[in-house]
N, C-alpha and C positions, 0 to 999 in steps of 0.2 A: 478715269476722268479726273482732271485736276480740280480740287475742291478748295474752298476758302481757307480751310485749316492748314493747307500746304503752302501758303503765301509767305514771302519775306516782307521786310519792312517797307519795301517799295510797292507792294501789292502784286508783284509777279510771283509765279510759282518758284519756290525755293529750289536752287540748283541741286541740293542734296537729295530732294525727293526725286528729281529726274534721274540723277545718278543711281539711286536705289532701284528704280524701275529698270534701268539698263542692266544693272548688276543681276537682277532677278532673271531677266530674259537671257543674258549671256550664260548664267549658271545653268539654266535649263538646257540650252544648246550644248554646252560643254559636257554636262552630265549625261545627256543622251549619246554624245559621241564617245565619251570615255566609258560609259556603262558602269559608272560608279560615282561615289561622292566626289565633288570637286570643291575647291576653295579658291577665292579670288586672291591673287598675290600682287597684282599691279594694275594700274589704270594709266595708260600712256596717251599723250596727245589729246586730252579732253579739250574740246573746243565748243564753247557755247556760241551759237550763230544767231539765234532769235530767242526772245523770251517765250515762256509758256504762260498762258493766261487761265484764270478760273473759267471752267466750262470747256476748255479744250480737251480733246481725247488724245492721249499720248500713245502713239503707235511705235513699237520698238522692233527693229529688225536686226538679225544677227547673221554673220557669215563666218564660218570656221576658216581660219587662215593656217598659219604655220603650226605644225604639230611636232613637238619634241618627244623625248622619252616619256616624261610625265606631265608636260605642260602643253597648253594650247593657247594660241592667240586668237581672240574672237573680235572681229570688227563689228561694231555696233553703231547703228544710227537710230535716232529718235526723231519722229515726225509728229507735228501737231495737226490734228484735224480741228480747225478753228470753229468755235461755237458748236461743236459736236458734228457738224455735217458740211460746213463750208470747205473752202480750199485747204489743201495740205501744204505745210512748209517744214523743211528740215530745220530742227531746232538745235541739235547737237550731234556730235559723233565722237567716238573714242575707240581705242584698242584696249581690250581687257585681256589680261593673262590669267588663266585658271590652271591649277595643278590638280591632277587626279590623286586622291589619297585613299589609304586603306582604313580599316576600322579604328586603328590607333592614331590616325591623322598623319601618317608618314607617306611621303610621295610614293606613288604606285605607277607602273608603266601603263600608258594609254593603250587600249586594245588596238591592234592593227586592223581589225575588221570594223567596218562601219556598221552602225546599228540599223 
Protein backbone atom coordinates (compact mmCIF):
# COMPACT_ATOMS: atom_id res chain seq x y z
CA UNK A 1 0.00 0.00 0.00
CA UNK A 2 1.26 3.45 -0.89
CA UNK A 3 1.82 5.49 2.26
CA UNK A 4 2.27 9.23 2.91
CA UNK A 5 6.01 8.77 3.58
CA UNK A 6 6.40 7.62 -0.05
CA UNK A 7 5.16 10.87 -1.64
CA UNK A 8 7.04 13.36 -3.78
CA UNK A 9 6.76 17.14 -3.52
CA UNK A 10 3.55 17.10 -5.60
CA UNK A 11 1.86 14.70 -3.18
CA UNK A 12 1.90 11.71 -5.53
CA UNK A 13 3.79 8.53 -4.76
CA UNK A 14 7.45 8.92 -5.68
CA UNK A 15 8.34 7.12 -8.93
CA UNK A 16 11.41 5.61 -7.26
CA UNK A 17 9.17 3.79 -4.77
CA UNK A 18 7.14 2.31 -7.62
CA UNK A 19 10.34 1.33 -9.45
CA UNK A 20 11.62 -0.35 -6.27
CA UNK A 21 8.46 -2.44 -5.92
CA UNK A 22 8.74 -3.50 -9.56
CA UNK A 23 12.41 -4.41 -9.10
CA UNK A 24 11.53 -6.59 -6.10
CA UNK A 25 8.78 -8.41 -8.03
CA UNK A 26 10.99 -8.90 -11.08
CA UNK A 27 13.84 -10.15 -8.93
CA UNK A 28 11.58 -12.76 -7.38
CA UNK A 29 10.43 -13.99 -10.81
CA UNK A 30 13.97 -13.98 -12.24
CA UNK A 31 15.42 -15.72 -9.17
CA UNK A 32 12.76 -18.42 -9.29
CA UNK A 33 13.46 -19.02 -12.99
CA UNK A 34 17.26 -18.98 -12.65
CA UNK A 35 17.20 -20.87 -9.35
CA UNK A 36 19.97 -18.68 -8.00
CA UNK A 37 20.81 -15.14 -7.01
CA UNK A 38 20.08 -12.50 -9.64
CA UNK A 39 20.99 -8.84 -10.02
CA UNK A 40 19.28 -6.06 -11.94
CA UNK A 41 21.45 -4.72 -14.73
CA UNK A 42 19.03 -2.60 -16.75
CA UNK A 43 15.59 -1.06 -16.85
CA UNK A 44 14.38 -0.33 -20.37
CA UNK A 45 11.42 1.61 -21.61
CA UNK A 46 10.09 2.67 -18.20
CA UNK A 47 6.85 4.45 -18.90
CA UNK A 48 4.76 6.12 -16.20
CA UNK A 49 1.14 6.21 -17.35
CA UNK A 50 -0.80 7.37 -14.28
CA UNK A 51 0.20 8.56 -10.81
CA UNK A 52 -0.05 6.37 -7.73
CA UNK A 53 -1.83 7.99 -4.78
CA UNK A 54 -1.65 7.53 -1.04
CA UNK A 55 -3.91 4.62 -0.10
CA UNK A 56 -3.63 2.85 -3.45
CA UNK A 57 -2.55 -0.78 -3.40
CA UNK A 58 0.17 -1.38 -5.95
CA UNK A 59 -0.18 -4.74 -7.73
CA UNK A 60 2.90 -5.79 -9.70
CA UNK A 61 2.84 -8.48 -12.39
CA UNK A 62 5.81 -10.00 -14.19
CA UNK A 63 6.28 -12.14 -17.26
CA UNK A 64 9.55 -13.78 -18.23
CA UNK A 65 10.55 -12.91 -21.75
CA UNK A 66 13.81 -13.50 -23.55
CA UNK A 67 16.36 -15.70 -21.77
CA UNK A 68 20.03 -15.53 -22.70
CA UNK A 69 22.97 -17.48 -21.35
CA UNK A 70 22.99 -15.63 -18.02
CA UNK A 71 20.40 -12.88 -18.51
CA UNK A 72 16.63 -12.66 -18.52
CA UNK A 73 14.31 -9.90 -19.69
CA UNK A 74 11.27 -9.58 -17.47
CA UNK A 75 8.25 -7.53 -18.59
CA UNK A 76 6.72 -5.88 -15.55
CA UNK A 77 3.45 -3.99 -15.16
CA UNK A 78 2.24 -2.15 -12.09
CA UNK A 79 -1.45 -1.55 -11.49
CA UNK A 80 -3.04 0.57 -8.77
CA UNK A 81 -6.13 -0.55 -6.93
CA UNK A 82 -7.55 2.86 -6.19
CA UNK A 83 -8.40 3.56 -2.55
CA UNK A 84 -7.59 -0.11 -1.74
CA UNK A 85 -10.68 -1.62 -3.38
CA UNK A 86 -12.00 0.55 -6.19
CA UNK A 87 -11.14 0.25 -9.85
CA UNK A 88 -7.73 -0.83 -11.10
CA UNK A 89 -5.58 1.23 -13.47
CA UNK A 90 -2.26 0.42 -15.08
CA UNK A 91 0.21 2.99 -13.75
CA UNK A 92 3.51 1.94 -15.30
CA UNK A 93 5.35 -0.71 -17.25
CA UNK A 94 8.95 -1.54 -18.04
CA UNK A 95 11.32 -4.25 -19.15
CA UNK A 96 13.90 -5.18 -16.54
CA UNK A 97 17.01 -7.22 -17.32
CA UNK A 98 18.40 -9.48 -14.62
CA UNK A 99 21.59 -11.53 -14.67
CA UNK A 100 22.07 -14.79 -12.77
CA UNK A 101 25.22 -14.66 -10.62
CA UNK A 102 27.27 -17.10 -8.56
CA UNK A 103 28.41 -16.67 -4.94
CA UNK A 104 31.20 -14.30 -6.05
CA UNK A 105 28.82 -12.15 -8.10
CA UNK A 106 30.05 -13.38 -11.49
CA UNK A 107 27.56 -14.14 -14.28
CA UNK A 108 26.28 -17.71 -14.21
CA UNK A 109 24.34 -19.68 -16.82
CA UNK A 110 20.56 -19.70 -16.33
CA UNK A 111 19.21 -23.19 -15.80
CA UNK A 112 17.58 -24.64 -18.90
CA UNK A 113 14.95 -26.32 -16.73
CA UNK A 114 12.04 -24.29 -15.44
CA UNK A 115 11.48 -24.29 -11.69
